C-alpha positions as CSV (number, residue, x, y, z in Angstrom):
1,M,0.0,0.0,0.0
2,K,1.0,3.6,-0.6
3,L,1.1,6.5,1.9
4,S,-0.4,9.6,0.4
5,V,-1.4,13.0,1.9
6,C,-4.8,14.6,1.5
7,T,-4.0,18.1,0.3
8,V,-7.1,19.5,2.0
9,C,-4.7,20.8,4.7
10,F,-3.6,23.4,2.1
11,Q,-7.2,24.4,1.5
12,K,-7.5,26.4,-1.7
13,Q,-3.8,26.9,-2.4
14,S,-2.6,25.5,-5.8
15,P,-0.1,22.7,-6.1
16,M,2.4,25.3,-7.4
17,E,2.1,27.1,-4.0
18,Y,2.2,24.1,-1.6
19,L,4.4,21.5,-3.3
20,P,7.6,23.3,-2.1
21,V,6.2,23.1,1.4
22,L,5.3,19.4,1.0
23,A,8.6,18.3,-0.6
24,P,10.7,18.0,2.6
25,T,8.0,16.0,4.5
26,G,8.6,12.7,2.7
27,F,5.1,12.3,1.1
28,K,5.1,11.8,-2.6
29,Y,1.6,10.7,-3.4
30,L,-1.3,13.1,-3.4
31,D,-5.0,12.8,-2.5
32,L,-5.8,16.1,-4.3
33,Y,-8.5,18.3,-2.7
34,H,-11.0,19.1,-5.4
35,R,-11.2,22.8,-4.7
36,Q,-7.6,23.2,-5.8
37,L,-8.4,22.6,-9.5
38,P,-12.0,23.4,-10.7
39,I,-13.9,21.2,-13.1
40,S,-14.0,24.2,-15.5
41,S,-10.3,23.9,-16.0
42,T,-9.2,23.2,-19.6
43,A,-7.4,20.2,-20.9
44,E,-4.2,22.3,-21.2
45,E,-4.5,23.6,-17.7
46,R,-4.9,20.0,-16.4
47,K,-1.9,18.8,-18.3
48,R,0.2,21.7,-17.1
49,I,-0.7,20.8,-13.5
50,V,0.0,17.1,-13.9
51,D,3.3,17.9,-15.6
52,F,4.3,20.2,-12.8
53,I,3.4,17.7,-10.1
54,S,5.3,15.0,-11.9
55,A,8.3,17.1,-12.5
56,S,8.2,18.0,-8.8
57,G,8.5,14.3,-7.8
58,F,4.8,13.8,-6.9
59,E,1.9,11.7,-8.2
60,I,-1.8,12.2,-7.9
61,V,-3.4,8.9,-6.8
62,S,-6.9,10.1,-5.8
63,L,-9.3,13.0,-5.8
64,C,-10.7,14.2,-2.5
65,S,-13.9,15.2,-4.2
66,G,-17.4,16.0,-3.0
67,F,-19.6,14.2,-5.5
68,G,-23.2,13.3,-4.7
69,H,-24.4,16.5,-3.1
70,N,-28.0,17.7,-4.1
71,Y,-28.9,14.2,-5.3
72,L,-31.9,14.4,-3.0
73,D,-33.0,17.9,-3.9
74,P,-36.8,18.0,-4.6
75,D,-36.1,19.8,-7.9
76,E,-35.3,17.3,-10.7
77,N,-33.4,20.0,-12.6
78,V,-31.1,20.6,-9.6
79,R,-30.4,16.9,-9.3
80,S,-29.8,16.5,-13.1
81,K,-27.5,19.5,-13.2
82,R,-25.4,18.1,-10.2
83,L,-25.1,14.7,-11.8
84,E,-23.7,16.3,-15.0
85,E,-21.3,18.4,-13.0
86,D,-20.1,15.3,-11.1
87,K,-19.5,13.5,-14.4
88,K,-17.3,16.4,-15.4
89,G,-15.6,15.9,-12.0
90,I,-15.0,12.2,-12.9
91,D,-13.4,13.4,-16.2
92,L,-11.2,15.7,-14.1
93,A,-10.1,12.8,-11.9
94,A,-9.3,10.7,-14.9
95,D,-7.3,13.5,-16.6
96,L,-5.3,13.9,-13.4
97,G,-4.4,10.2,-13.3
98,A,-6.4,9.6,-10.1
99,K,-7.9,6.1,-9.6
100,V,-10.3,6.9,-6.7
101,A,-12.7,9.8,-6.1
102,R,-14.8,10.5,-3.0
103,V,-18.6,10.6,-3.1
104,F,-21.4,11.2,-0.5
105,L,-25.1,10.5,-0.6
106,G,-28.1,11.6,1.5
107,T,-28.6,12.2,5.2
108,T,-29.2,9.9,8.1
109,E,-32.8,11.1,8.4
110,R,-34.0,10.3,4.9
111,E,-33.3,6.7,4.1
112,E,-36.4,6.1,2.0
113,V,-35.6,9.2,-0.2
114,V,-32.0,8.1,-0.5
115,F,-33.1,4.8,-2.1
116,K,-35.9,6.3,-4.2
117,T,-34.3,9.4,-5.4
118,G,-30.5,9.3,-4.7
119,V,-29.6,5.7,-5.6
120,P,-30.5,5.9,-9.3
121,L,-28.3,8.9,-9.7
122,L,-25.4,7.3,-7.8
123,K,-25.8,4.2,-10.0
124,E,-25.5,6.3,-13.1
125,L,-22.5,8.1,-11.7
126,T,-20.9,4.8,-10.7
127,A,-21.4,3.5,-14.2
128,Y,-19.8,6.6,-15.7
129,A,-16.9,6.4,-13.2
130,E,-16.3,2.8,-14.3
131,S,-16.2,3.9,-18.0
132,R,-13.4,6.3,-17.0
133,G,-11.5,3.9,-14.8
134,I,-12.4,5.6,-11.6
135,V,-13.6,3.9,-8.4
136,L,-16.0,6.0,-6.1
137,A,-15.4,5.8,-2.4
138,M,-18.0,6.7,0.3
139,E,-16.2,8.1,3.3
140,N,-17.2,7.3,6.9
141,H,-18.3,10.9,7.7
142,R,-21.0,12.3,9.9
143,G,-24.0,14.1,8.3
144,Y,-24.4,11.7,5.4
145,Y,-26.4,8.5,5.0
146,S,-23.5,7.1,3.0
147,G,-21.2,8.2,5.9
148,T,-22.7,5.8,8.4
149,P,-21.3,2.3,8.5
150,E,-24.8,0.8,8.0
151,G,-25.6,3.2,5.1
152,A,-22.4,2.6,3.2
153,L,-22.8,-1.2,3.4
154,R,-26.4,-1.0,2.2
155,L,-25.4,1.2,-0.7
156,C,-22.6,-1.1,-1.7
157,E,-24.9,-4.1,-1.6
158,E,-27.7,-2.2,-3.5
159,I,-25.5,-0.9,-6.3
160,N,-23.2,-3.9,-6.4
161,S,-20.4,-2.5,-8.5
162,P,-16.6,-2.9,-8.3
163,S,-16.5,0.9,-9.0
164,L,-18.2,1.8,-5.8
165,G,-16.7,1.1,-2.4
166,I,-16.0,2.5,1.1
167,L,-13.4,5.1,2.2
168,Y,-12.5,3.7,5.6
169,E,-12.0,6.5,8.0
170,P,-11.3,5.1,11.5
171,G,-10.7,8.6,13.0
172,N,-14.2,9.8,12.0
173,L,-15.7,6.5,13.3
174,L,-13.8,6.9,16.6
175,G,-14.9,10.6,17.0
176,E,-18.5,9.7,16.4
177,G,-18.7,6.9,18.9
178,Y,-18.3,3.9,16.7
179,D,-15.9,1.0,17.3
180,F,-13.6,1.4,14.4
181,K,-12.1,-2.0,14.8
182,R,-15.5,-3.7,14.7
183,E,-16.6,-1.7,11.7
184,F,-13.4,-2.6,9.9
185,Y,-14.5,-6.3,9.8
186,F,-17.8,-5.3,8.2
187,Q,-16.4,-2.9,5.7
188,A,-13.3,-4.8,4.8
189,P,-14.7,-6.4,1.6
190,Y,-15.6,-2.9,0.3
191,I,-12.6,-0.8,1.3
192,V,-11.1,0.9,-1.7
193,H,-9.5,4.0,-0.1
194,M,-8.6,5.2,3.4
195,H,-8.1,8.5,5.3
196,L,-6.1,8.5,8.5
197,K,-5.9,10.9,11.4
198,D,-5.5,10.4,15.1
199,G,-7.3,12.1,18.0
200,F,-10.1,11.5,20.5
201,P,-13.9,12.2,20.7
202,R,-14.9,15.6,21.9
203,Y,-18.2,17.4,21.9
204,Y,-18.4,20.6,19.8
205,D,-21.1,23.1,19.0
206,D,-19.6,25.3,16.3
207,K,-19.8,26.1,12.6
208,Y,-19.0,22.5,11.8
209,G,-22.0,21.3,13.7
210,K,-23.2,20.2,17.1
211,G,-22.2,16.8,18.5
212,Y,-19.2,14.6,19.0
213,R,-16.4,14.5,16.5
214,L,-12.7,13.7,16.4
215,H,-10.5,16.3,18.1
216,S,-7.4,15.7,15.9
217,T,-3.9,15.2,17.3
218,L,-0.6,14.3,15.9
219,L,-0.3,10.6,15.0
220,G,0.4,8.5,18.0
221,E,-0.9,11.1,20.5
222,G,-4.6,10.1,20.3
223,R,-6.7,7.0,20.9
224,L,-6.5,5.5,17.4
225,D,-4.7,2.2,17.3
226,V,-2.7,2.9,14.2
227,P,-0.5,-0.2,14.3
228,W,-3.6,-2.4,14.5
229,I,-5.1,-0.7,11.4
230,F,-2.0,-1.4,9.3
231,E,-1.7,-4.9,10.6
232,H,-5.3,-5.6,9.5
233,L,-5.0,-3.8,6.2
234,Q,-2.1,-6.2,5.4
235,E,-4.2,-9.2,6.5
236,I,-6.9,-8.3,3.8
237,N,-4.1,-7.6,1.3
238,Y,-5.2,-4.0,0.9
239,Q,-3.7,-2.6,-2.3
240,G,-5.0,1.0,-2.1
241,C,-3.6,4.1,-0.5
242,V,-3.6,5.3,3.1
243,S,-4.1,9.1,2.9
244,Y,-3.0,11.1,5.9
245,E,-5.5,13.9,6.6
246,Y,-3.9,16.7,8.6
247,E,-6.7,19.0,9.9
248,S,-4.5,22.0,10.4
249,W,-7.3,24.4,9.3
250,H,-9.1,23.6,12.5
251,S,-7.6,26.2,14.8
252,E,-9.4,24.7,17.8
253,Y,-7.2,21.6,17.5
254,N,-4.0,23.6,18.1
255,L,-2.0,21.5,15.8
256,P,1.6,22.4,14.8
257,P,2.3,24.1,11.4
258,I,1.7,22.0,8.3
259,P,5.4,21.1,7.5
260,E,6.0,20.0,11.1
261,G,2.8,17.9,11.3
262,L,3.3,16.2,8.0
263,K,6.9,15.4,8.6
264,Q,6.0,13.9,12.0
265,A,3.3,11.8,10.4
266,F,5.5,10.4,7.7
267,E,8.2,9.5,10.2
268,Y,5.7,7.9,12.5
269,L,4.1,5.8,9.8
270,G,7.6,4.8,8.5
271,N,8.3,3.2,11.9
272,I,5.2,1.0,12.0
C-alpha cells in the first residue's frame, strides 16, 4: 500500500504554491483536494498541473472530491445538473491520473428518499466512473447517509459494482462513537481507499455542527490504534492508499504548522 497526503490541509492553495512546502515532509503521493483545481479547467490547464506535479516528484493517486451533493433535492433540474457536474468531475479525476474519487449520498434522516431518489443517480455516476477507470469511495463521515457504516454497506450491496466502495475513516468513526475495529471487519470487503488521522472524541457546538467529532492530534498522540489498522490492512491484502488527513485548518485543535505535522506523520508511519 502507498502513503499519500490529503491536500485539504492546504485548503484552496494551488499545487504550485504548496508542493515546495510538502517536498521536505517525505510524502510523494497526493490525494488532491477538489477545490484546488476546478472542473471548469481546460485540458491544457490540467496537463500543465499534472506535468508540474510529476516534475516536482509527486503523483496524484486520488481526488478528494465532493460528488453526490444535491442528489436528494426535490427539484429534478437541480439533481440532473449536479449529476452532469459530477460526471465532469469524474473526467477531471481521470485526466489527473487519479484512480479513486470521493462521493457522498443523503442524510441519516431520509433513508427512503435516499433509495428512491438518490440511488438511481449514484448508480448512473458509478457506471460513468467505471467507464473512465475511476472507483468511487464513500467516506465514513458524519452528516451523510453514506457516511454511516450501515448506510455505506447498504449502498454497496444495492449498487453492487466494483466501481463503488468505502473510504474507511477510523478517525471519524472513533470521533462519532463507533468501534472502528468492529466496523473494519464489516467494511473490509468494500474498502477501496482510506483516510487516516488520530485524536479523541470531543463534543463541539460550532460552525462545523453540534455533537461529538474527532479532536485531531498528531499521529500516536490520540486514541486511534494505528498499528492495529496497518496490521489488519495487510491481512486483507489491501492494495490501495492510506491518505493522511492533517486537519490544520481547525484552529481549535491547536496542531503544529503543516510542515512539522506532515513530517511527524511520515516518520511515525515509517516506523510501524
